[in-house]
C-alpha positions, 0 to 999 in steps of 0.5 A: 500500500505504500507504493503511492507515496514512493511514486510521488517524488520531488522530480515530478513536483519540480516539473509540474510546479514550474510549468503548466499542466504536466509538461516534462522538461529539463532544469537549466539555470534554475528554470524549467526548459519545456518543449512548448517554448521556443529556444529563445523563450527557454534560454531567456529563463535560464540564469546561466545564459544571460550573456548568451541571451543578451548577445543573441538580442544584440546581434538581432538573432532572437527573431530567427532563433524564435522562428520555425527552425528546427535548430540545434543550438550549442549554448555556452553558459555565462561561465563559458563567456567569462573564460574568454579574454577580458573585454572580449564580450563587451567588445563583441556587444558593441554595435559596430561589432555586430557582424563579428558577434553574429559570426560567433553566435551562428557558429553555435547553431546547426540547422535541424534538430540533433539530439546527443544520441544523433551525434557521432564521434568525428562527425562534422556539423555545418553551422549556420555561420558556414564553417563546421563544428567537430563532434567528439565522443569519449567515455560517455561525454560529448564534445563540440570543438573541445567544449563539453556538453554539460546538459544535453537534449533540452527540447524546445518547440523549434529544436534542441539545445545542448548546454556547453562549457566553452564558447567555440569560435570560428576558424579565421 
């Protein structure tokens, strides 16, 4: 008779308290990322992605990434941006640097909806920016151009996001 209490865990209450109805999602940056929201709406709720969201808006890409897609986004955290040389982010956010910022951001976006299970070791992913990212898989970890995927498969209405621990930059 005590099977009912054991089936009501904190996980389920966390998912239902933060979303409408019983929609399942993934916690990122203190917010529930849910499939009914688009990539931009989900990212905007994450306290770990405020720099990325500000950069996407500064580049004018928020409308595109809120569009139909599907997109796969490799989303660097605030901590990832803080690993860049001092002044890099502030410089990229200047209006006159919009083209460079756009190149860096679109290097994190691939057309299509790719889950971690779809990614293969050595696979090349053509980015929206035009260059390729390289996937590596080792010991159960997925890496994108050397950045580790820390939270995979954050599903949105218009694609999938993988949280990464570094900002990947296009080759010159």
